[in-house]
C-alpha positions as CSV (number, residue, x, y, z in Angstrom):
1,M,-15.8,2.8,4.5
2,N,-15.7,4.7,7.7
3,K,-12.1,4.5,8.8
4,A,-8.8,5.3,7.2
5,I,-5.3,6.2,8.2
6,I,-1.8,6.5,6.8
7,G,1.2,4.7,8.3
8,K,4.7,3.4,7.9
9,K,5.6,-0.3,7.8
10,L,8.2,-1.0,10.5
11,G,8.6,-4.8,9.9
12,M,7.2,-8.1,11.0
13,S,6.9,-9.8,14.3
14,Q,4.7,-12.4,16.1
15,V,2.3,-12.3,19.0
16,F,0.7,-15.1,21.0
17,L,-3.0,-15.2,21.6
18,A,-4.7,-16.3,24.9
19,D,-5.0,-19.9,23.7
20,G,-1.3,-20.0,22.8
21,T,-1.7,-19.6,19.1
22,M,1.2,-17.8,17.4
23,V,0.1,-15.2,14.9
24,P,2.5,-13.5,12.5
25,V,1.9,-9.8,12.4
26,T,3.1,-6.7,10.5
27,V,3.9,-3.7,12.8
28,I,2.7,-0.4,11.3
29,S,3.3,3.0,12.9
30,A,0.0,4.6,12.1
31,G,-0.7,8.3,12.3
32,P,-1.1,10.8,13.6
33,C,-2.7,12.2,10.4
34,T,-4.1,15.7,9.9
35,V,-7.2,16.5,7.9
36,V,-5.8,19.0,5.4
37,Q,-8.8,19.2,3.0
38,K,-12.4,18.4,2.9
39,K,-14.2,17.7,-0.3
40,T,-18.0,18.4,-0.5
41,I,-20.7,17.6,-3.0
42,E,-21.6,21.2,-3.5
43,R,-18.1,22.3,-4.5
44,D,-16.4,19.1,-5.7
45,G,-19.2,16.8,-6.7
46,Y,-18.3,14.1,-4.1
47,E,-17.4,13.8,-0.4
48,A,-13.9,12.9,0.8
49,I,-11.2,14.0,3.1
50,Q,-7.5,14.4,2.4
51,L,-5.1,13.3,5.1
52,G,-1.5,14.5,5.6
53,Y,1.2,12.4,7.2
54,Q,4.9,12.6,8.2
55,E,6.3,16.0,9.0
56,V,9.2,17.3,7.0
57,K,11.1,20.5,6.5
58,E,9.4,23.2,4.5
59,S,12.4,23.3,2.1
60,K,11.4,19.7,1.0
61,L,8.1,21.0,-0.4
62,N,7.4,23.4,-3.3
63,K,5.3,26.6,-3.0
64,P,2.0,25.1,-4.2
65,Q,2.3,22.3,-1.7
66,L,3.1,24.7,1.2
67,G,0.2,27.0,0.2
68,H,-2.2,24.1,0.2
69,L,-1.1,23.1,3.7
70,K,-1.1,26.6,5.1
71,K,-4.8,26.9,4.1
72,A,-5.4,24.2,6.7
73,N,-3.0,25.7,9.2
74,A,-1.0,22.5,9.0
75,T,2.7,21.9,9.2
76,A,4.8,20.7,6.2
77,L,3.6,17.1,5.5
78,K,5.3,14.8,3.1
79,V,2.4,12.4,2.3
80,L,-1.1,13.4,1.2
81,K,-3.8,10.9,0.5
82,E,-7.5,11.2,-0.2
83,F,-10.1,8.8,1.3
84,K,-13.8,8.6,0.5
85,L,-15.5,7.9,3.7
86,D,-19.2,7.4,4.4
87,D,-19.2,9.9,7.3
88,C,-16.9,12.7,6.1
89,Q,-19.2,15.3,7.7
90,K,-17.9,14.5,11.2
91,Y,-14.4,15.5,10.2
92,N,-13.2,19.1,10.0
93,V,-10.0,20.6,8.6
94,G,-7.3,20.4,11.2
95,D,-8.6,17.3,13.0
96,K,-6.1,14.6,14.0
97,I,-6.7,10.9,13.4
98,E,-4.8,8.5,15.6
99,C,-4.2,4.8,15.4
100,D,-7.0,4.1,17.8
101,V,-9.5,4.8,15.1
102,F,-9.1,1.1,14.5
103,E,-9.6,-1.6,17.1
104,Q,-8.9,-5.2,17.6
105,G,-11.0,-7.5,15.4
106,D,-11.4,-5.0,12.6
107,Y,-10.9,-6.1,9.0
108,V,-8.8,-3.8,6.8
109,D,-7.4,-3.4,3.3
110,V,-3.7,-2.3,3.2
111,T,-2.2,-0.6,0.1
112,G,1.5,-0.2,-0.5
113,I,4.3,-0.1,-3.0
114,T,5.9,-3.5,-3.4
115,K,9.7,-4.1,-3.1
116,G,11.7,-3.4,-6.3
117,H,13.7,-6.3,-7.7
118,G,15.1,-4.5,-10.7
119,Y,15.3,-5.9,-14.2
120,T,14.6,-9.6,-13.9
121,G,14.0,-12.5,-16.3
122,V,10.7,-14.4,-16.9
123,I,11.5,-17.2,-14.4
124,K,11.7,-14.8,-11.4
125,R,9.1,-12.2,-12.8
126,W,6.4,-14.6,-14.1
127,N,7.3,-17.9,-12.4
128,Q,8.0,-19.6,-15.7
129,G,9.9,-22.9,-16.0
130,R,13.3,-23.4,-17.5
131,L,13.9,-24.9,-20.9
132,K,15.1,-28.5,-21.2
133,E,18.7,-28.9,-20.2
134,T,19.5,-31.3,-23.0
135,H,21.6,-31.1,-26.2
136,G,20.2,-28.8,-28.8
137,V,18.3,-26.5,-26.5
138,G,21.1,-24.2,-25.2
139,P,23.1,-22.2,-24.9
140,V,20.5,-20.3,-22.7
141,H,18.1,-22.4,-20.6
142,R,16.4,-19.5,-18.7
143,E,15.2,-17.5,-21.7
144,V,11.6,-16.6,-22.5
145,G,11.2,-19.3,-25.1
146,S,9.0,-19.1,-28.2
147,M,7.6,-15.7,-29.2
148,G,5.0,-17.0,-31.6
149,A,4.7,-18.2,-35.2
150,N,7.1,-16.7,-37.7
151,S,5.0,-16.5,-40.9
152,S,1.6,-15.7,-39.3
153,P,0.9,-13.4,-37.4
154,S,4.6,-12.4,-37.7
155,K,4.5,-10.3,-34.5
156,V,4.6,-10.7,-30.7
157,F,1.2,-10.2,-29.1
158,P,0.7,-7.6,-26.4
159,N,0.9,-8.6,-22.8
160,K,3.4,-11.4,-23.6
161,H,5.2,-12.4,-20.4
162,M,8.7,-11.2,-20.9
163,A,11.7,-9.9,-18.9
164,G,11.4,-6.4,-17.4
165,Q,11.1,-4.4,-14.3
166,Y,9.8,-6.5,-11.4
167,G,8.2,-4.8,-8.4
168,V,7.6,-1.2,-7.5
169,E,3.9,-1.6,-8.1
170,Q,0.9,-0.5,-6.0
171,V,-0.7,-3.5,-4.5
172,T,-3.7,-3.8,-2.1
173,V,-4.1,-6.8,0.2
174,L,-7.7,-7.4,1.2
175,N,-9.4,-8.6,4.4
176,L,-6.5,-8.5,6.9
177,S,-7.5,-8.6,10.6
178,V,-6.3,-6.2,13.2
179,V,-4.7,-8.2,16.0
180,K,-3.8,-5.3,18.4
181,V,-3.8,-1.5,18.6
182,D,-1.3,0.2,20.9
183,K,-2.2,3.9,21.3
184,E,0.8,4.7,23.5
185,L,3.3,3.4,20.9
186,G,1.1,4.5,18.0
187,V,1.2,1.2,16.3
188,I,-1.2,-1.2,14.7
189,L,-0.5,-5.0,14.5
190,I,-2.0,-6.5,11.4
191,K,-2.2,-10.3,10.8
192,G,0.0,-11.4,7.9
193,A,2.2,-9.6,5.4
194,V,1.5,-6.3,3.7
195,P,3.2,-5.0,0.6
196,G,6.2,-2.8,0.8
197,A,9.7,-2.6,2.3
198,K,10.6,-1.5,5.8
199,N,9.8,2.2,6.4
200,S,7.6,2.4,3.3
201,V,4.3,4.3,3.5
202,V,1.1,2.2,3.6
203,Y,-2.6,3.2,3.5
204,I,-5.1,1.4,5.8
205,R,-8.8,1.5,5.3
206,N,-11.9,-0.5,6.2
207,A,-12.2,-3.8,4.3
208,V,-14.4,-3.2,1.2
209,K,-15.0,-6.9,0.5
210,R,-15.4,-8.4,4.0
211,S,-14.6,-12.2,3.8
212,K,-17.0,-14.4,5.8
């Protein structure tokens, strides 16, 4: 993995290719990101760089966070994310990474936090079917159903699909293609949908499992 950047999901749109094909795309405002820390094998046991994104007021951060950023002579940044790259040596603390680090035709993996749907039932959360809407089944037809045998084992097994919090999970979508990169606007157009609501933070990196 040689490329990585942090961005913000702006929403979805569509573009038309030269042959007239319509492609749905997600518009991501990517970068600029600042290299605020550099991990080395001698000191940390592995190589990586930490990127900072989205400037905020200093009052929004605590003293340890401000001290960490001042070591790199960086402004107050809201989002910090570490990436393990194959060529970390070419980056130095204070370097800026722009959206043009990627180019059209690249394949990327995008990580984000999914939309929150609150406390939901098993039909919405796990795509289960309803119970029969005949006499003797009610009064509830959207309930979870049988929890297991009563006498043995007399318990509900772990990981049983039940109602609960739906969404707000970290999800990574693999092998999405970059349709266009606009350096002037600072945006990357990625084919298809990526996890997260509008204005949510996403992490873009080279595709680890490149699909043929």
